[in-house]
C-alpha positions in Angstrom: 20.9 -74.6 16.4 19.5 -71.3 17.0 16.7 -69.7 19.2 14.4 -67.4 17.6 11.7 -65.5 18.9 8.9 -64.3 16.4 6.2 -61.7 17.3 4.2 -61.2 13.9 2.9 -63.1 11.1 5.0 -66.1 11.4 3.1 -66.8 14.5 0.6 -68.4 12.2 1.8 -71.8 12.0 0.8 -72.6 8.6 2.9 -69.7 7.3 5.6 -70.5 9.4 5.6 -74.3 7.6 5.5 -72.7 4.5 8.7 -70.5 4.9 10.7 -73.2 6.5 9.4 -75.8 4.2 8.5 -78.5 6.4 6.4 -79.6 9.5 7.4 -78.2 12.6 7.3 -81.5 14.7 10.9 -81.5 15.6 11.1 -77.6 17.1 10.8 -76.9 20.7 8.3 -74.2 20.4 7.1 -72.2 23.5 5.4 -68.8 24.5 7.5 -66.1 25.6 7.8 -62.4 25.9 10.2 -59.6 24.9 10.0 -56.8 27.6 10.3 -53.2 26.8 9.0 -53.6 23.3 5.8 -53.9 21.2 4.4 -55.3 18.3 2.6 -52.4 16.1 0.7 -52.3 13.0 2.7 -51.0 10.0 1.0 -48.2 8.2 2.5 -49.1 4.7 1.3 -52.8 4.6 -0.5 -55.6 6.3 2.0 -56.9 8.7 3.7 -55.8 12.0 7.0 -54.3 12.9 8.5 -54.3 16.6 9.5 -51.0 18.4 11.1 -50.4 21.9 8.2 -49.3 24.1 8.6 -48.8 28.0 6.3 -50.6 30.3 5.3 -52.7 27.2 5.6 -56.4 26.3 5.6 -58.2 22.7 4.1 -62.0 23.0 5.5 -64.3 20.9 6.9 -67.7 20.2 10.3 -68.8 21.1 11.6 -71.4 18.6 14.6 -73.6 19.8 16.5 -75.9 17.5 16.3 -74.1 14.2 18.8 -75.3 11.8 21.4 -73.2 9.5 18.8 -73.9 6.6 15.8 -72.6 8.7 17.4 -69.4 9.6 18.5 -68.9 6.0 15.0 -69.6 4.7 13.5 -67.3 7.5 15.8 -64.6 6.6 15.3 -64.7 2.8 11.5 -64.5 3.4 11.8 -61.5 6.2 14.2 -59.8 3.6 11.1 -58.6 1.7 10.0 -56.5 4.6 13.1 -55.0 5.3 14.0 -56.7 8.4 17.3 -57.9 10.0 18.1 -60.1 12.8 19.1 -58.6 16.5 20.1 -60.5 19.3 17.7 -60.2 22.4 17.1 -61.7 26.1 13.6 -62.6 26.6 11.5 -62.6 29.5 12.3 -66.0 30.2 16.1 -65.3 30.2 16.6 -67.3 27.2 18.9 -65.5 24.6 17.3 -65.4 21.1 17.1 -63.6 17.7 14.6 -61.3 16.5 13.9 -59.9 13.3 13.7 -55.8 13.5 12.6 -53.2 11.1 15.3 -51.4 9.4 15.9 -47.8 10.5 13.0 -45.7 8.7 12.0 -48.5 6.5 8.4 -48.5 8.0 5.7 -46.4 10.1 3.9 -47.9 13.0 0.2 -47.6 13.0 -1.3 -48.7 16.5 -1.5 -52.1 18.2 -1.1 -55.3 16.0 -3.8 -58.1 16.3 -2.8 -61.4 15.2 -6.3 -62.8 15.3 -7.7 -60.0 13.1 -4.7 -60.1 10.7 -5.2 -64.1 10.0 -9.0 -63.7 9.4 -8.2 -60.9 6.7 -4.8 -61.6 5.4 -3.8 -65.3 6.4 -4.7 -67.2 3.4 -3.3 -64.5 0.8 0.0 -64.6 2.9 0.1 -68.2 2.3 -0.3 -67.8 -1.5 2.5 -64.9 -1.2 4.8 -67.0 0.9 4.6 -69.9 -1.6 5.4 -67.9 -4.7 8.5 -66.1 -2.5 9.7 -69.3 -1.0 9.6 -71.2 -4.6 12.3 -68.7 -5.7 14.7 -69.3 -2.5 18.1 -70.4 -3.8 17.5 -68.8 -7.1 15.9 -65.5 -7.0 18.0 -62.8 -4.9 16.1 -61.5 -2.0 16.6 -58.0 -3.4 14.4 -58.9 -6.4 12.0 -60.4 -4.4 11.8 -57.1 -2.3 11.5 -55.0 -5.4 8.5 -56.7 -6.9 7.0 -57.6 -3.4 3.6 -55.4 -4.0 3.1 -57.6 -7.1 3.6 -60.7 -5.6 1.1 -59.7 -2.9 -1.4 -58.5 -5.8 -1.1 -61.9 -7.1 -1.8 -63.8 -4.0 -4.9 -61.4 -3.2 -6.1 -62.7 -6.7 -5.6 -66.2 -6.0 -7.8 -65.5 -2.7 -10.6 -64.2 -5.0 -10.3 -67.1 -7.4 -12.0 -69.2 -4.7 -15.2 -67.7 -5.1 -15.3 -67.1 -8.9 -18.7 -67.7 -10.4 -19.1 -70.5 -13.1 -22.0 -72.1 -14.8 -24.1 -74.8 -13.1 -23.0 -77.4 -15.7 -19.3 -76.4 -15.6 -17.4 -79.9 -14.9 -15.6 -79.5 -11.5 -13.4 -82.3 -12.3 -9.8 -83.3 -10.6 -6.6 -81.8 -11.6 -3.0 -83.3 -10.5 -0.5 -80.7 -10.6 2.5 -82.8 -11.1 5.2 -80.0 -11.2 5.3 -76.1 -11.2 7.8 -73.3 -11.9 8.1 -69.6 -12.2 10.9 -69.0 -14.7 9.9 -65.3 -14.8 8.6 -63.3 -11.9 8.4 -59.6 -11.7 5.5 -57.1 -12.3 3.8 -60.2 -14.1 5.1 -63.6 -14.0 5.3 -66.8 -16.2 4.4 -70.2 -14.8 5.2 -73.3 -16.2 2.9 -76.4 -15.4 2.9 -80.4 -15.7 -0.3 -81.4 -14.9 -3.1 -84.2 -15.4 -6.7 -83.8 -15.3 -10.0 -85.5 -15.6 -11.6 -86.1 -18.9 -15.2 -86.3 -19.8 -15.3 -89.8 -19.4 -14.0 -89.8 -16.2 -10.5 -91.0 -16.8 -7.4 -89.2 -16.3 -5.4 -87.6 -19.3 -1.7 -88.0 -20.0 0.7 -85.6 -18.3 0.6 -82.2 -20.3 3.0 -79.3 -20.2 1.5 -76.0 -20.2 2.5 -72.2 -19.4 0.4 -69.5 -18.1 0.7 -65.7 -18.1 -0.1 -64.5 -14.5 -1.2 -61.4 -13.5 -3.7 -59.9 -10.8 -7.0 -59.1 -11.1 -8.4 -55.8 -12.5 -11.5 -53.5 -12.2 -12.9 -51.9 -15.6 -15.3 -49.3 -15.6 -17.1 -47.6 -18.4 -18.3 -44.1 -17.0 -21.8 -43.2 -18.6 -24.0 -40.3 -18.0 -27.6 -41.4 -18.5 -28.5 -37.8 -18.9 -26.6 -36.9 -21.6 -26.2 -40.4 -23.0 -22.6 -40.3 -23.4 -19.7 -42.2 -22.0 -16.2 -41.3 -21.4 -13.1 -43.4 -22.8 -9.5 -43.2 -22.1 -6.6 -43.4 -24.5 -3.1 -44.6 -23.7 -0.3 -46.8 -25.1 -0.9 -50.6 -24.4 1.9 -53.1 -24.5 -0.7 -56.2 -26.2 -0.8 -54.3 -29.7 3.0 -53.6 -29.6 3.9 -57.1 -28.5 1.5 -58.4 -31.2 2.9 -56.1 -34.0 0.0 -53.8 -34.4 1.3 -50.6 -36.2 -1.4 -48.7 -33.5 -0.4 -49.3 -30.0 -2.9 -46.5 -28.5 -6.0 -48.0 -27.4 -9.5 -46.4 -26.4 -10.7 -48.3 -23.3 -12.9 -48.1 -20.4 -10.9 -46.9 -17.2 -9.1 -49.9 -15.9 -6.7 -50.8 -13.3 -5.3 -53.7 -11.1 -7.0 -54.3 -7.8 -4.8 -53.7 -4.8 -4.4 -56.3 -2.0 -7.1 -56.0 0.6 -9.3 -54.1 -1.9 -12.6 -55.0 -3.4 -13.3 -54.6 -7.3 -15.8 -52.0 -6.4 -13.3 -50.0 -4.2 -10.8 -50.3 -7.2 -13.1 -49.2 -9.7 -13.6 -46.1 -7.8 -10.2 -45.3 -7.1 -9.3 -46.0 -10.7 -11.8 -43.5 -12.0 -10.4 -40.6 -9.8 -6.8 -41.4 -10.5 -7.3 -41.8 -14.4 -10.1 -39.2 -15.1 -10.9 -37.2 -12.1 -14.3 -38.9 -11.9 -16.6 -39.4 -9.0 -18.8 -42.1 -9.6 -22.3 -42.1 -8.1 -23.3 -45.5 -8.7 -21.7 -48.9 -10.2 -23.8 -51.3 -12.0 -21.9 -54.7 -12.1 -21.8 -56.0 -15.9 -19.7 -59.2 -15.6 -16.8 -61.2 -14.0 -14.9 -63.1 -16.5 -11.2 -64.3 -17.6 -9.9 -62.6 -20.3 -8.0 -65.4 -21.9 -8.5 -68.5 -20.0 -6.3 -70.8 -22.5 -3.2 -68.5 -22.0 -3.4 -66.2 -18.9 -4.8 -65.4 -15.4 -6.2 -62.1 -16.3 -9.5 -61.7 -14.4 -11.5 -58.8 -15.0 -14.6 -57.3 -13.0 -16.5 -55.0 -15.3 -18.7 -52.0 -14.4 -20.7 -49.4 -15.8 -20.5 -46.3 -13.6 -23.2 -43.9 -13.4 -21.7 -40.3 -13.3 -22.0 -36.7 -14.4 -19.8 -36.1 -17.5 -20.2 -32.3 -18.6 -18.1 -31.0 -21.6 -15.3 -29.8 -19.6 -14.6 -32.9 -18.0 -11.8 -34.5 -20.5 -8.0 -33.8 -20.4 -4.8 -35.6 -19.7 -4.1 -37.2 -16.5 -2.6 -40.7 -15.2 -0.4 -41.4 -12.1 3.0 -39.6 -13.3 4.9 -41.9 -10.9 3.9 -45.0 -12.6 4.7 -43.4 -16.2 1.0 -43.0 -17.1 0.1 -40.5 -19.9 -3.7 -41.0 -20.2 -6.1 -38.7 -22.4 -9.8 -38.8 -22.1 -12.6 -38.5 -24.6 -16.3 -38.1 -24.2 -18.5 -39.3 -26.9 -22.1 -40.1 -27.5 -23.3 -43.8 -26.9 -24.7 -43.8 -30.3 -21.3 -43.0 -31.9 -19.7 -45.9 -29.2 -22.3 -48.4 -30.4 -21.4 -47.7 -34.0 -17.8 -48.1 -33.3 -18.8 -51.5 -31.9 -20.8 -52.6 -34.8 -18.0 -51.5 -37.1 -15.7 -53.7 -35.2 -13.5 -50.7 -34.1 -13.5 -50.8 -30.4 -10.3 -53.3 -30.5 -10.4 -54.4 -27.1 -12.7 -57.1 -25.6 -13.4 -55.2 -22.2 -14.8 -52.3 -24.0 -16.8 -54.5 -26.6 -18.4 -56.3 -23.7 -19.4 -53.2 -21.9 -21.0 -51.5 -25.1 -23.3 -54.4 -25.6 -24.4 -54.8 -21.8 -24.9 -50.9 -21.8 -26.9 -51.3 -25.0 -29.3 -53.9 -23.2 -29.4 -52.0 -20.2 -29.6 -48.2 -21.3 -33.0 -47.5 -21.5 -33.8 -49.0 -17.9 -30.8 -46.6 -16.6 -31.8 -43.6 -18.4 -35.6 -44.2 -16.9 -34.1 -44.3 -13.6 -32.1 -41.6 -13.6 
């Protein structure tokens, strides 16, 4: 049995129980201090690091009675944050082990506050930890570290899902998840689920086996200049047409991007407009929130029309080169875009939806600009 001192996110007991995989009833837990050290916020992510700091102290919990399996599970989880164990002596005189960041892994950015962290990140981190710990014993810790940002993004989407809008008449019935697994988890994930669900006569269905493609939420914005009555579209290679066998894999689309953890849909829309097309959006008009293909995928879109200035010289080739993006922009009149949609040439759902939303609201937007 080992002693461990925890100073950071694992002080959030629901997270600690998720990582260890059981209730903490048999552990001896007490408050303690690590003198000459401080818990600091990390600039690169929503978690803390511990640093040596004269005349300071790091508050934390002393855990006694951890088994070898407990330590292995904790180390597996912490490996994604690039932390390793070191031996220390606490203010109480008790020897313990502490997770310290690897040299040069992170940059500290002021004091870290557990309460503020729980309020913003607690629920998302529980979703994140569940996905990580589902891979314990099968997925190498190095793979978790490689795709950690995407795991966190999927967790942030799970938080957003708790406030999704549904029609008043939609059944809010019972669902029993009997088993679930993730045979594939990288940039995207595939989840296999065995479940029973309530039927419309109030009974429960037989056990069903289903699979779902798991991504994170996306913000999609169609830039529109109401003065010139024109829109901007971007063109790039897309994997959906390639996977389907379409001979044309380039798509004309609105601007789109996955929402980063901690980001709102509107913040993501503004960011993507700048990154993909160098555009500053003056105002976003919310056009919808929807699942793209609810029978098969978690893809969830926040749709916007972005009011902006679209001069003739706004087009070009851009995108984030570090992400392998090669994106060409086009400016066309709205009338030309509407003709494309009516000829069934817009080719993807977000663009088609936004075209008809804008057709409905176009006169109002032009009159108020």
